[in-house]
One Martini backbone bead per residue (centre of mass of N, CA, C, O) as a GRO file, in nm:
protein
  554
    1MET     BB    1   6.180  13.539   8.397
    2LYS     BB    2   6.472  13.469   8.316
    3GLU     BB    3   6.501  13.220   8.498
    4ARG     BB    4   6.259  13.059   8.373
    5LEU     BB    5   6.376  13.061   8.087
    6GLU     BB    6   6.632  12.899   8.148
    7GLN     BB    7   6.493  12.654   8.259
    8TRP     BB    8   6.318  12.577   8.015
    9TRP     BB    9   6.563  12.551   7.817
   10THR     BB   10   6.725  12.339   7.961
   11ASN     BB   11   6.501  12.121   7.958
   12LEU     BB   12   6.474  12.111   7.652
   13GLU     BB   13   6.759  12.045   7.570
   14TRP     BB   14   6.763  11.758   7.727
   15ARG     BB   15   6.526  11.634   7.563
   16LEU     BB   16   6.658  11.654   7.288
   17GLU     BB   17   6.901  11.481   7.348
   18ALA     BB   18   6.737  11.229   7.421
   19TRP     BB   19   6.599  11.196   7.143
   20ARG     BB   20   6.856  11.187   6.971
   21THR     BB   21   7.024  10.946   7.141
   22GLY     BB   22   6.834  10.764   7.360
   23ASP     BB   23   6.878  10.856   7.624
   24ASP     BB   24   6.829  10.911   7.934
   25PHE     BB   25   6.714  11.188   8.091
   26ALA     BB   26   6.840  11.147   8.378
   27ALA     BB   27   7.134  11.104   8.282
   28ILE     BB   28   7.160  11.379   8.135
   29ALA     BB   29   7.106  11.552   8.378
   30GLN     BB   30   7.324  11.455   8.570
   31ARG     BB   31   7.551  11.538   8.365
   32ARG     BB   32   7.462  11.847   8.306
   33SER     BB   33   7.447  11.928   8.626
   34LEU     BB   34   7.748  11.930   8.658
   35ILE     BB   35   7.989  12.100   8.820
   36TYR     BB   36   8.170  11.867   8.965
   37HIS     BB   37   8.447  11.606   8.934
   38VAL     BB   38   8.637  11.378   9.100
   39GLU     BB   39   8.784  11.114   8.930
   40GLN     BB   40   9.095  11.133   9.019
   41LEU     BB   41   9.392  11.002   9.201
   42PHE     BB   42   9.741  11.085   9.266
   43LEU     BB   43  10.030  10.948   9.395
   44ILE     BB   44  10.355  11.121   9.397
   45ASP     BB   45  10.674  11.108   9.376
   46ARG     BB   46  10.890  11.376   9.384
   47GLN     BB   47  11.165  11.269   9.301
   48SER     BB   48  11.083  11.015   9.084
   49ASN     BB   49  10.773  11.030   8.967
   50ARG     BB   50  10.631  10.796   9.114
   51TRP     BB   51  10.369  10.589   9.129
   52LEU     BB   52  10.177  10.497   9.426
   53LEU     BB   53   9.868  10.599   9.412
   54HIS     BB   54   9.514  10.495   9.320
   55VAL     BB   55   9.206  10.666   9.272
   56ALA     BB   56   8.849  10.613   9.192
   57ALA     BB   57   8.508  10.667   9.140
   58ASP     BB   58   8.537  10.450   8.917
   59PRO     BB   59   8.598  10.121   8.908
   60THR     BB   60   8.637  10.073   8.601
   61LEU     BB   61   8.869  10.275   8.571
   62ALA     BB   62   9.075  10.133   8.760
   63GLU     BB   63   9.078   9.862   8.569
   64ASP     BB   64   9.208  10.052   8.344
   65SER     BB   65   9.531  10.036   8.295
   66ALA     BB   66   9.585  10.190   8.030
   67LEU     BB   67   9.445  10.453   8.110
   68VAL     BB   68   9.592  10.502   8.382
   69GLU     BB   69   9.879  10.518   8.251
   70LYS     BB   70   9.827  10.756   8.066
   71THR     BB   71   9.736  10.960   8.274
   72VAL     BB   72   9.993  10.953   8.456
   73THR     BB   73  10.183  11.040   8.228
   74ASP     BB   74  10.057  11.315   8.185
   75VAL     BB   75  10.086  11.419   8.480
   76GLN     BB   76  10.391  11.411   8.475
   77ARG     BB   77  10.439  11.602   8.238
   78LEU     BB   78  10.306  11.847   8.356
   79ALA     BB   79  10.486  11.874   8.609
   80ARG     BB   80  10.761  11.883   8.421
   81ASP     BB   81  10.710  12.059   8.131
   82TYR     BB   82  10.566  12.280   8.295
   83PHE     BB   83  10.499  12.551   8.428
   84PHE     BB   84  10.521  12.710   8.712
   85ILE     BB   85  10.444  12.962   8.916
   86GLY     BB   86  10.727  13.005   8.967
   87ASN     BB   87  10.791  12.925   9.328
   88GLU     BB   88  10.525  12.886   9.429
   89ALA     BB   89  10.298  12.760   9.631
   90GLY     BB   90  10.056  12.528   9.560
   91VAL     BB   91   9.802  12.485   9.357
   92GLN     BB   92   9.810  12.354   9.020
   93GLN     BB   93   9.686  12.431   8.690
   94PHE     BB   94   9.557  12.219   8.424
   95GLN     BB   95   9.519  12.095   8.090
   96LEU     BB   96   9.343  11.776   7.995
   97ARG     BB   97   9.184  11.798   7.760
   98ASP     BB   98   8.858  11.765   7.919
   99ALA     BB   99   9.042  11.829   8.173
  100GLN     BB  100   9.156  11.875   8.496
  101VAL     BB  101   9.480  11.946   8.670
  102TRP     BB  102   9.550  11.917   9.013
  103ILE     BB  103   9.852  12.017   9.184
  104ALA     BB  104   9.988  11.916   9.498
  105PRO     BB  105  10.260  12.011   9.673
  106GLY     BB  106  10.501  11.842   9.861
  107ALA     BB  107  10.770  11.735  10.031
  108HIS     BB  108  10.741  11.416   9.888
  109MET     BB  109  10.467  11.477   9.734
  110HIS     BB  110  10.209  11.435   9.492
  111LEU     BB  111   9.875  11.562   9.431
  112ALA     BB  112   9.655  11.444   9.177
  113ALA     BB  113   9.375  11.587   9.006
  114VAL     BB  114   9.100  11.470   8.817
  115ILE     BB  115   8.874  11.712   8.662
  116ARG     BB  116   8.532  11.791   8.623
  117GLY     BB  117   8.463  12.101   8.550
  118ASP     BB  118   8.387  12.345   8.823
  119PRO     BB  119   8.571  12.395   9.080
  120PRO     BB  120   8.629  12.484   9.376
  121ALA     BB  121   8.848  12.660   9.574
  122GLU     BB  122   8.839  12.471   9.830
  123LEU     BB  123   8.973  12.219   9.702
  124ARG     BB  124   9.264  12.298   9.750
  125SER     BB  125   9.268  12.267  10.068
  126ILE     BB  126   9.184  11.973  10.060
  127LEU     BB  127   9.428  11.856   9.921
  128GLU     BB  128   9.648  11.980  10.104
  129GLU     BB  129   9.543  11.841  10.374
  130ALA     BB  130   9.564  11.549  10.282
  131LEU     BB  131   9.870  11.548  10.210
  132ALA     BB  132   9.971  11.630  10.498
  133ARG     BB  133   9.852  11.386  10.638
  134ILE     BB  134  10.005  11.165  10.480
  135GLU     BB  135  10.299  11.261  10.540
  136VAL     BB  136  10.274  11.224  10.852
  137GLU     BB  137  10.104  10.943  10.908
  138GLN     BB  138  10.261  10.777  10.636
  139ALA     BB  139  10.570  10.771  10.633
  140ALA     BB  140  10.649  10.473  10.692
  141ALA     BB  141  10.492  10.338  10.462
  142PHE     BB  142  10.647  10.488  10.236
  143ALA     BB  143  10.948  10.414  10.317
  144ASN     BB  144  10.860  10.083  10.281
  145PHE     BB  145  10.777  10.096   9.994
  146HIS     BB  146  10.731   9.884   9.700
  147ALA     BB  147  10.437   9.708   9.595
  148ASP     BB  148  10.240   9.706   9.842
  149SER     BB  149   9.923   9.855   9.861
  150ALA     BB  150   9.828   9.770  10.143
  151ALA     BB  151  10.003   9.971  10.310
  152LEU     BB  152   9.821  10.223  10.184
  153GLU     BB  153   9.521  10.221  10.296
  154ALA     BB  154   9.504  10.484  10.459
  155ALA     BB  155   9.562  10.673  10.219
  156GLY     BB  156   9.323  10.579  10.047
  157VAL     BB  157   9.105  10.692  10.236
  158GLU     BB  158   9.198  10.991  10.210
  159LEU     BB  159   9.153  11.004   9.895
  160THR     BB  160   8.857  10.924   9.880
  161ALA     BB  161   8.748  11.180  10.036
  162CYS     BB  162   8.823  11.363   9.756
  163LEU     BB  163   8.583  11.230   9.585
  164ARG     BB  164   8.417  11.477   9.457
  165SER     BB  165   8.086  11.640   9.409
  166ASP     BB  166   7.850  11.849   9.204
  167HIS     BB  167   7.508  11.974   9.163
  168ARG     BB  168   7.254  12.098   9.020
  169PRO     BB  169   6.950  12.165   9.011
  170MET     BB  170   6.679  12.031   8.880
  171PRO     BB  171   6.516  12.122   8.618
  172GLU     BB  172   6.233  12.258   8.537
  173SER     BB  173   5.902  12.280   8.340
  174PRO     BB  174   5.777  12.568   8.320
  175PRO     BB  175   5.548  12.755   8.223
  176LEU     BB  176   5.492  13.004   8.017
  177PRO     BB  177   5.367  13.306   8.006
  178GLY     BB  178   5.099  13.279   7.776
  179LEU     BB  179   5.160  12.986   7.690
  180ARG     BB  180   4.962  12.833   7.401
  181ILE     BB  181   5.031  12.510   7.266
  182PRO     BB  182   4.984  12.283   7.078
  183SER     BB  183   5.132  11.994   7.028
  184ALA     BB  184   5.198  12.000   6.716
  185ALA     BB  185   5.318  12.293   6.741
  186ALA     BB  186   5.529  12.234   6.952
  187ALA     BB  187   5.715  12.052   6.777
  188VAL     BB  188   5.788  12.273   6.581
  189VAL     BB  189   5.903  12.477   6.777
  190ILE     BB  190   6.125  12.304   6.892
  191PHE     BB  191   6.272  12.247   6.631
  192ALA     BB  192   6.334  12.543   6.561
  193VAL     BB  193   6.493  12.612   6.819
  194ALA     BB  194   6.710  12.396   6.778
  195VAL     BB  195   6.822  12.510   6.514
  196ILE     BB  196   6.901  12.784   6.607
  197ASP     BB  197   7.092  12.690   6.838
  198LEU     BB  198   7.286  12.541   6.653
  199ARG     BB  199   7.375  12.777   6.476
  200SER     BB  200   7.489  12.948   6.708
  201HIS     BB  201   7.701  12.727   6.802
  202LEU     BB  202   7.860  12.721   6.544
  203ARG     BB  203   7.933  13.016   6.519
  204TRP     BB  204   8.091  13.020   6.797
  205ARG     BB  205   8.305  12.818   6.701
  206ASP     BB  206   8.405  12.971   6.461
  207PHE     BB  207   8.492  13.225   6.615
  208LEU     BB  208   8.705  13.098   6.795
  209ALA     BB  209   8.885  12.978   6.572
  210ARG     BB  210   8.954  13.257   6.444
  211LEU     BB  211   9.063  13.393   6.705
  212LYS     BB  212   9.299  13.183   6.762
  213SER     BB  213   9.436  13.220   6.459
  214GLU     BB  214   9.505  13.506   6.529
  215PRO     BB  215   9.726  13.723   6.520
  216GLY     BB  216   9.784  13.863   6.855
  217ILE     BB  217   9.583  13.634   6.985
  218LEU     BB  218   9.488  13.528   7.319
  219VAL     BB  219   9.282  13.281   7.452
  220ALA     BB  220   9.174  13.214   7.787
  221ALA     BB  221   8.850  13.275   7.769
  222ALA     BB  222   8.507  13.133   7.716
  223GLU     BB  223   8.153  13.239   7.700
  224ARG     BB  224   7.831  13.119   7.639
  225ASN     BB  225   7.524  13.302   7.602
  226ARG     BB  226   7.178  13.328   7.546
  227PHE     BB  227   7.059  13.579   7.773
  228ALA     BB  228   7.347  13.698   7.747
  229ARG     BB  229   7.650  13.807   7.745
  230SER     BB  230   7.925  13.717   7.609
  231ARG     BB  231   8.266  13.592   7.677
  232VAL     BB  232   8.610  13.731   7.622
  233GLU     BB  233   8.942  13.630   7.726
  234GLY     BB  234   9.279  13.812   7.701
  235LEU     BB  235   9.519  13.865   7.459
  236ARG     BB  236   9.624  14.186   7.285
  237ASP     BB  237   9.743  14.327   7.023
  238PRO     BB  238   9.716  14.646   6.891
  239SER     BB  239   9.770  14.521   6.585
  240ALA     BB  240   9.538  14.363   6.576
  241ARG     BB  241   9.251  14.259   6.510
  242ASP     BB  242   8.925  14.308   6.529
  243PRO     BB  243   8.703  14.118   6.697
  244SER     BB  244   8.430  14.235   6.581
  245ALA     BB  245   8.498  14.153   6.281
  246ILE     BB  246   8.511  13.850   6.340
  247ALA     BB  247   8.226  13.821   6.438
  248ARG     BB  248   8.082  13.918   6.179
  249GLU     BB  249   8.209  13.688   5.998
  250ALA     BB  250   8.051  13.474   6.198
  251LYS     BB  251   7.757  13.590   6.247
  252LEU     BB  252   7.795  13.791   6.485
  253ASN     BB  253   7.709  13.998   6.758
  254PRO     BB  254   7.927  14.205   6.918
  255THR     BB  255   7.738  14.338   7.135
  256ARG     BB  256   7.692  14.027   7.265
  257ILE     BB  257   8.016  14.079   7.345
  258ARG     BB  258   8.252  14.055   7.606
  259PHE     BB  259   8.551  14.211   7.607
  260GLU     BB  260   8.878  14.105   7.767
  261TRP     BB  261   9.176  14.285   7.739
  262LYS     BB  262   9.530  14.244   7.722
  263ASP     BB  263   9.824  14.376   7.665
  264TYR     BB  264  10.054  14.277   7.402
  265SER     BB  265  10.370  14.155   7.241
  266ALA     BB  266  10.392  14.020   6.951
  267GLU     BB  267  10.600  13.794   6.728
  268ASP     BB  268  10.467  13.796   6.491
  269PRO     BB  269  10.539  13.896   6.168
  270LEU     BB  270  10.270  14.043   6.096
  271ILE     BB  271  10.260  14.223   6.343
  272ALA     BB  272  10.532  14.358   6.309
  273GLN     BB  273  10.454  14.491   6.035
  274ARG     BB  274  10.225  14.663   6.142
  275ARG     BB  275  10.384  14.811   6.357
  276ALA     BB  276  10.572  14.953   6.155
  277HIS     BB  277  10.355  15.107   5.997
  278GLN     BB  278  10.247  15.268   6.233
  279ASP     BB  279  10.513  15.411   6.312
  280PHE     BB  280  10.549  15.552   6.042
  281ALA     BB  281  10.276  15.704   6.033
  282GLN     BB  282  10.347  15.866   6.303
  283HIS     BB  283  10.665  15.911   6.156
  284PRO     BB  284  10.727  16.033   5.851
  285ALA     BB  285  10.959  16.207   5.955
  286ILE     BB  286  11.308  16.202   5.859
  287THR     BB  287  11.582  16.260   6.050
  288SER     BB  288  11.920  16.323   6.174
  289THR     BB  289  11.845  16.296   6.447
  290PRO     BB  290  11.946  16.140   6.712
  291THR     BB  291  11.885  15.868   6.904
  292PRO     BB  292  11.864  15.796   7.201
  293ALA     BB  293  11.982  15.599   7.417
  294ALA     BB  294  11.893  15.332   7.590
  295THR     BB  295  11.798  15.257   7.900
  296ALA     BB  296  11.728  15.056   8.152
  297ASP     BB  297  11.498  15.240   8.270
  298SER     BB  298  11.344  15.275   7.975
  299VAL     BB  299  11.312  14.970   7.978
  300GLY     BB  300  11.113  14.721   7.963
  301PRO     BB  301  11.064  14.401   8.067
  302LEU     BB  302  11.007  14.282   7.787
  303GLU     BB  303  11.260  14.396   7.640
  304GLN     BB  304  11.467  14.272   7.829
  305PHE     BB  305  11.385  13.980   7.786
  306LYS     BB  306  11.444  13.977   7.471
  307ALA     BB  307  11.744  14.068   7.497
  308THR     BB  308  11.832  13.821   7.681
  309PHE     BB  309  11.660  13.552   7.541
  310ALA     BB  310  11.569  13.532   7.264
  311PRO     BB  311  11.300  13.450   7.133
  312PRO     BB  312  11.142  13.238   6.954
  313PRO     BB  313  10.913  13.251   6.688
  314THR     BB  314  10.724  13.035   6.858
  315VAL     BB  315  10.699  13.276   7.076
  316ASP     BB  316  10.491  13.424   7.312
  317ALA     BB  317  10.520  13.744   7.480
  318ALA     BB  318  10.418  13.871   7.813
  319VAL     BB  319  10.333  14.138   8.045
  320VAL     BB  320  10.136  14.085   8.325
  321GLY     BB  321  10.215  14.296   8.529
  322ASP     BB  322  10.460  14.070   8.689
  323THR     BB  323  10.390  13.852   8.457
  324LEU     BB  324  10.524  13.604   8.258
  325VAL     BB  325  10.387  13.526   7.942
  326LEU     BB  326  10.367  13.209   7.773
  327ALA     BB  327  10.362  13.089   7.429
  328GLY     BB  328  10.383  12.781   7.251
  329ALA     BB  329  10.716  12.692   7.135
  330ALA     BB  330  11.019  12.539   7.307
  331PRO     BB  331  11.318  12.476   7.405
  332TYR     BB  332  11.439  12.354   7.688
  333GLU     BB  333  11.704  12.530   7.709
  334TRP     BB  334  11.547  12.796   7.707
  335VAL     BB  335  11.349  12.746   7.938
  336ALA     BB  336  11.567  12.700   8.156
  337ALA     BB  337  11.679  12.983   8.143
  338VAL     BB  338  11.421  13.139   8.206
  339GLN     BB  339  11.355  12.998   8.479
  340GLU     BB  340  11.623  13.106   8.609
  341GLY     BB  341  11.626  13.441   8.503
  342ALA     BB  342  11.369  13.618   8.454
  343THR     BB  343  11.323  13.722   8.773
  344ARG     BB  344  11.566  13.928   8.757
  345ILE     BB  345  11.389  14.111   8.611
  346PRO     BB  346  11.261  14.405   8.627
  347GLY     BB  347  10.904  14.331   8.667
  348ILE     BB  348  10.972  14.021   8.721
  349THR     BB  349  10.816  13.758   8.949
  350ALA     BB  350  10.671  13.574   8.730
  351ILE     BB  351  10.570  13.258   8.565
  352LYS     BB  352  10.369  13.179   8.272
  353GLY     BB  353  10.322  12.836   8.091
  354ASN     BB  354  10.061  12.664   8.009
  355ASP     BB  355  10.097  12.734   7.671
  356LEU     BB  356  10.394  12.592   7.686
  357LEU     BB  357  10.579  12.399   7.473
  358VAL     BB  358  10.809  12.156   7.531
  359GLU     BB  359  11.105  12.089   7.357
  360PHE     BB  360  11.293  11.796   7.260
  361ASP     BB  361  11.615  11.672   7.217
  362GLN     BB  362  11.685  11.343   7.198
  363ASP     BB  363  11.998  11.358   7.210
  364LEU     BB  364  12.028  11.533   7.458
  365VAL     BB  365  11.867  11.366   7.657
  366LEU     BB  366  12.043  11.119   7.640
  367GLN     BB  367  12.311  11.253   7.724
  368ARG     BB  368  12.212  11.328   8.002
  369PHE     BB  369  12.173  11.044   8.095
  370ARG     BB  370  12.456  10.941   8.060
  371ASP     BB  371  12.599  11.149   8.242
  372GLU     BB  372  12.430  11.072   8.508
  373PHE     BB  373  12.434  10.727   8.483
  374GLY     BB  374  12.635  10.555   8.342
  375VAL     BB  375  12.626  10.347   8.099
  376PRO     BB  376  12.667  10.052   8.049
  377GLU     BB  377  12.800   9.831   7.808
  378THR     BB  378  12.543   9.621   7.844
  379VAL     BB  379  12.373   9.881   7.755
  380ASP     BB  380  12.088   9.983   7.567
  381ALA     BB  381  12.000  10.339   7.481
  382THR     BB  382  11.692  10.476   7.406
  383LEU     BB  383  11.495  10.736   7.232
  384ARG     BB  384  11.114  10.777   7.214
  385LYS     BB  385  10.925  11.010   7.264
  386GLY     BB  386  11.023  11.002   7.591
  387ARG     BB  387  11.116  10.699   7.569
  388LEU     BB  388  11.301  10.485   7.768
  389ILE     BB  389  11.508  10.231   7.623
  390LEU     BB  390  11.604   9.920   7.760
  391SER     BB  391  11.885   9.693   7.705
  392GLY     BB  392  12.012   9.396   7.847
  393GLU     BB  393  12.253   9.436   8.121
  394ALA     BB  394  12.235   9.495   8.483
  395PRO     BB  395  12.263   9.610   8.773
  396HIS     BB  396  12.054   9.665   9.022
  397ALA     BB  397  12.125   9.947   9.119
  398TRP     BB  398  12.105  10.085   8.847
  399LEU     BB  399  11.807  10.018   8.783
  400GLU     BB  400  11.690  10.147   9.030
  401ARG     BB  401  11.791  10.435   8.975
  402VAL     BB  402  11.641  10.467   8.713
  403ARG     BB  403  11.352  10.411   8.826
  404ARG     BB  404  11.364  10.662   9.023
  405GLU     BB  405  11.533  10.912   8.844
  406ALA     BB  406  11.488  10.948   8.527
  407LEU     BB  407  11.236  11.145   8.530
  408ARG     BB  408  11.420  11.397   8.602
  409VAL     BB  409  11.483  11.404   8.315
  410PRO     BB  410  11.446  11.619   8.078
  411GLY     BB  411  11.225  11.427   7.842
  412ILE     BB  412  11.158  11.200   8.039
  413ARG     BB  413  10.846  10.991   8.075
  414VAL     BB  414  10.950  10.693   8.019
  415VAL     BB  415  11.042  10.366   8.157
  416ASP     BB  416  11.179  10.095   7.958
  417HIS     BB  417  11.274   9.769   8.132
  418ARG     BB  418  11.203   9.478   7.999
  419ASN     BB  419  11.502   9.432   7.838
  420ALA     BB  420  11.634   9.445   8.128
  421GLN     BB  421  11.865   9.267   8.294
  422ASN     BB  422  11.911   9.136   8.619
  423ILE     BB  423  12.203   9.013   8.724
  424ASP     BB  424  12.146   8.973   9.033
  425GLN     BB  425  11.882   8.816   8.997
  426ARG     BB  426  11.992   8.595   8.841
  427ALA     BB  427  12.215   8.492   9.030
  428PHE     BB  428  12.028   8.431   9.267
  429GLN     BB  429  11.841   8.225   9.129
  430GLN     BB  430  12.054   8.028   9.048
  431ALA     BB  431  12.182   7.967   9.325
  432LYS     BB  432  11.924   7.886   9.466
  433SER     BB  433  11.863   7.642   9.290
  434ALA     BB  434  12.114   7.490   9.344
  435LEU     BB  435  12.088   7.453   9.645
  436GLU     BB  436  11.771   7.345   9.656
  437ASP     BB  437  11.858   7.083   9.464
  438ALA     BB  438  12.037   6.976   9.679
  439ALA     BB  439  12.226   6.686   9.828
  440ILE     BB  440  12.344   6.507  10.124
  441LEU     BB  441  12.467   6.182  10.172
  442PHE     BB  442  12.478   5.977  10.444
  443VAL     BB  443  12.589   5.759  10.651
  444LEU     BB  444  12.501   5.534  10.852
  445ASN     BB  445  12.540   5.656  11.166
  446ARG     BB  446  12.678   5.930  11.048
  447GLU     BB  447  12.866   6.248  11.071
  448SER     BB  448  13.057   6.229  10.855
  449LEU     BB  449  13.170   6.303  10.570
  450PRO     BB  450  13.156   6.190  10.282
  451PRO     BB  451  13.402   6.104  10.051
  452ASP     BB  452  13.225   6.259   9.799
  453ALA     BB  453  13.151   6.564   9.920
  454ASP     BB  454  13.365   6.787   9.857
  455VAL     BB  455  13.289   6.870   9.571
  456GLU     BB  456  12.984   6.943   9.617
  457LEU     BB  457  13.040   7.146   9.851
  458GLY     BB  458  13.223   7.335   9.693
  459ARG     BB  459  13.008   7.418   9.495
  460LEU     BB  460  12.801   7.520   9.714
  461ALA     BB  461  12.986   7.742   9.832
  462ALA     BB  462  12.983   7.917   9.574
  463GLU     BB  463  12.681   7.951   9.559
  464ALA     BB  464  12.649   8.094   9.836
  465GLN     BB  465  12.820   8.338   9.774
  466ARG     BB  466  12.656   8.433   9.530
  467CYS     BB  467  12.391   8.464   9.672
  468ILE     BB  468  12.481   8.671   9.895
  469ALA     BB  469  12.586   8.890   9.705
  470ALA     BB  470  12.328   8.944   9.546
  471ALA     BB  471  12.141   9.013   9.778
  472GLY     BB  472  12.313   9.258   9.867
  473ASN     BB  473  12.277   9.422   9.595
  474MET     BB  474  11.941   9.415   9.667
  475GLY     BB  475  11.889   9.446   9.979
  476MET     BB  476  11.918   9.157  10.105
  477ASN     BB  477  11.837   8.932  10.377
  478LEU     BB  478  11.998   8.620  10.438
  479THR     BB  479  11.949   8.262  10.492
  480LEU     BB  480  12.124   7.950  10.527
  481GLU     BB  481  11.983   7.652  10.546
  482VAL     BB  482  12.083   7.359  10.739
  483ARG     BB  483  11.905   7.054  10.667
  484ALA     BB  484  11.906   6.776  10.893
  485TYR     BB  485  11.887   6.429  10.896
  486GLY     BB  486  11.824   6.125  11.002
  487ASP     BB  487  11.750   5.799  11.072
  488ALA     BB  488  11.495   5.568  11.034
  489ILE     BB  489  11.608   5.356  11.260
  490ALA     BB  490  11.611   5.558  11.477
  491THR     BB  491  11.561   5.755  11.725
  492GLU     BB  492  11.464   6.055  11.822
  493LYS     BB  493  11.701   6.126  11.998
  494GLU     BB  494  11.922   6.043  11.802
  495ASN     BB  495  11.837   6.219  11.566
  496ALA     BB  496  11.867   6.492  11.694
  497GLU     BB  497  12.167   6.466  11.733
  498LEU     BB  498  12.263   6.371  11.444
  499SER     BB  499  12.147   6.616  11.284
  500LYS     BB  500  12.311   6.833  11.431
  501ARG     BB  501  12.595   6.731  11.351
  502ARG     BB  502  12.553   6.739  11.041
  503ALA     BB  503  12.495   7.049  11.027
  504ASP     BB  504  12.757   7.142  11.146
  505ARG     BB  505  12.953   7.010  10.950
  506VAL     BB  506  12.852   7.166  10.699
  507ARG     BB  507  12.905   7.448  10.813
  508ALA     BB  508  13.209   7.418  10.848
  509PHE     BB  509  13.284   7.369  10.557
  510LEU     BB  510  13.166   7.642  10.435
  511THR     BB  511  13.329   7.827  10.610
  512ALA     BB  512  13.610   7.723  10.511
  513ARG     BB  513  13.511   7.823  10.201
  514GLY     BB  514  13.396   8.142  10.279
  515VAL     BB  515  13.146   8.144  10.425
  516ASP     BB  516  12.930   8.320  10.614
  517GLU     BB  517  12.842   8.224  10.922
  518ARG     BB  518  12.602   8.440  10.963
  519LYS     BB  519  12.438   8.287  10.710
  520ILE     BB  520  12.435   8.017  10.883
  521THR     BB  521  12.175   7.766  10.960
  522PRO     BB  522  12.142   7.511  11.173
  523VAL     BB  523  11.899   7.230  11.121
  524ALA     BB  524  11.740   7.008  11.315
  525MET     BB  525  11.505   6.758  11.204
  526GLY     BB  526  11.562   6.460  11.270
  527MET     BB  527  11.320   6.278  11.195
  528PRO     BB  528  11.219   6.140  10.921
  529PRO     BB  529  10.989   6.112  10.711
  530PRO     BB  530  10.788   5.915  10.574
  531PRO     BB  531  10.753   5.726  10.328
  532GLY     BB  532  10.670   5.743  10.012
  533PRO     BB  533  10.538   5.653   9.745
  534GLY     BB  534  10.761   5.384   9.649
  535GLU     BB  535  10.912   5.384   9.916
  536LYS     BB  536  11.142   5.261  10.124
  537SER     BB  537  11.245   5.167  10.412
  538GLY     BB  538  11.527   5.382  10.467
  539ALA     BB  539  11.483   5.528  10.145
  540GLY     BB  540  11.412   5.810  10.162
  541LYS     BB  541  11.453   6.138  10.057
  542PHE     BB  542  11.544   6.222  10.376
  543ASP     BB  543  11.733   6.018  10.445
  544ARG     BB  544  12.048   6.116  10.547
  545ARG     BB  545  12.000   6.422  10.481
  546VAL     BB  546  12.106   6.735  10.326
  547PHE     BB  547  11.968   7.053  10.307
  548PHE     BB  548  11.862   7.368  10.137
  549ARG     BB  549  11.766   7.705  10.243
  550VAL     BB  550  11.643   8.010  10.123
  551VAL     BB  551  11.608   8.297  10.351
  552ILE     BB  552  11.423   8.574  10.372
  553GLN     BB  553  11.457   8.860  10.542
  554PRO     BB  554  11.291   9.145  10.670
   0.00000   0.00000   0.00000
C-alpha cells in the first residue's frame, strides 16, 4: 500500500508541475525520474592544471564556450584550493553549485566529471579505468599535444563512453483502493493536497536554514520524506541548541525526523561561553588544590591540533574517528601548514575540508609568483581575485612557462596573457615577412651576384639570423629556402643549371655573413612561369629572380 501511495503521489506531483509551468509532462517525468547524469568530462594536465580535452552529453553545452570556461575554472579551483582527504588516492567528490564534481587523479592527468543527481559508487571505478587507459594508450598523443584537439580523438571516444545516466521507472497513476471521487471534487482535493505539500516543503526549507545558521551545528546531509521519517546528519557540539526545539520552531514534528549527530567541539564564541557556563555549573566549588598539568598522553588529538595550529576564529574543527574535519574559512598559509603537519598528531591520520574555504592574500600570492617566475622588467603583473593579468612584452620561453605552471601557485586560478606580447614571436614574424617580401634580380644569363646586391643581401642575412634565432627560442625548426629562377629566353636545361648556380651563389653569400648553412636549402626552380596579365615576355615577376621562403619543419 505504501509503495502504491508513493507512486500515486509522485505522479500527481509531476502533473501539478506540468500544469503550473506549462511544460510537457513527459519532459518533466524524464527530468524528475533522473537518478544521475554525467553532464561533462574534463581532462586536465596534472602538472600545469591546463585543460586538455572536454566532452559533454549535450552538444549545445559544448558549444557554449563561456559556460565551459567557467566550469573548467571552477573545477581547477576545486582541485587546487580544497583539501583532498589526506594523501590517499582515488576519486574525490566536491559540490559545485547544484552539481557534483568527481575528480579522478592519474599519474599525469586529472579526469573531472560534472554530475547531476546521485551517481552509483561503481562510477568511480569507471572513471579511474578510463583515465588509466587514456594515460597508457594515448601517452604519445598527449606528449605531442599543442592545440590540435583532433590528435586526441581516441581519448575523446574513451571519455564519451563515460557520459552515462540512469532513470527510475516511470511512475504509473494507479487508483487508490476504495477511492471514488467525482472529477470536480478531485480537482479540489488535488489543489488542497498541493497546498499542504507546499507548506510542508517551505517549513522544511526554513528548518534547514535555521539549523545551518545555528552555532555549533554542521549539517552534512538532509533528506525530506513524505511518508517516512526525514533524516538529518552532521556534527553537533554538545553545548549547541537541541535540534528538536529548532524543528518545533519551524512548525515541524521532531518525532518525524531522525537525527544522526557526531560530537565535535565548535570554536564559535557563543558555544564556548555556553561550555564555560556548563563546566562552572558542574564544578561550583573552587578550591586552592592545584590542577595537575596535562600531559601529551592525556590530551586528545583535537586539543593537540588546536594547541599546535591555533585555528582562526572563522574555522570549525572536529575529529571524527581519526579524520580531522574542518569547515569555515581560513588563510592559505594556515591551511598549508595544517595540510603539511596535522597528520603527524597522534590520532589524526586524514584531513577532510570539503567545507573549508581557502582565502588568499592577493599581495602574498603575487609575491610568490614573482619569486618563482622572476618577472621581466618589461612585464607588468597584477592579481585580481585569483586572475593573474600580464601586460607588456616577454620572451617566448617565459610566457610558455607561465602558461604551463602559473596555476600551480596557490591562489592563481586564471592566467590572462592577452596583453602580453611574445617578443620572439614578433621578431620571427617580422623577419619572416622581410625575407619573403624580398627578391634579388640577376643580370640576364649571369650567375654572379648583381653589383648592387651586397647591401640588400647583407640586410637579408641579418634578418635570416634573427628569424632562425627567434624560431629556436620558440622550439621551432626552420629551413630558409633560396628559390632561384632562370631566364625566360633560355631552354629548360639551361635554366635548370643556371637557377641552381644562382641559388648556390646566394647561399654562399649568406653563409659568409654568418647564417647557419645547415638552415639554408638552395632550390633550383628552373624555367620561370609564364608572364602574368600585363607583364611582358622576359620581364615577369619571377624572371631572373631569387626569392626566399621560411619553411617550418615538423
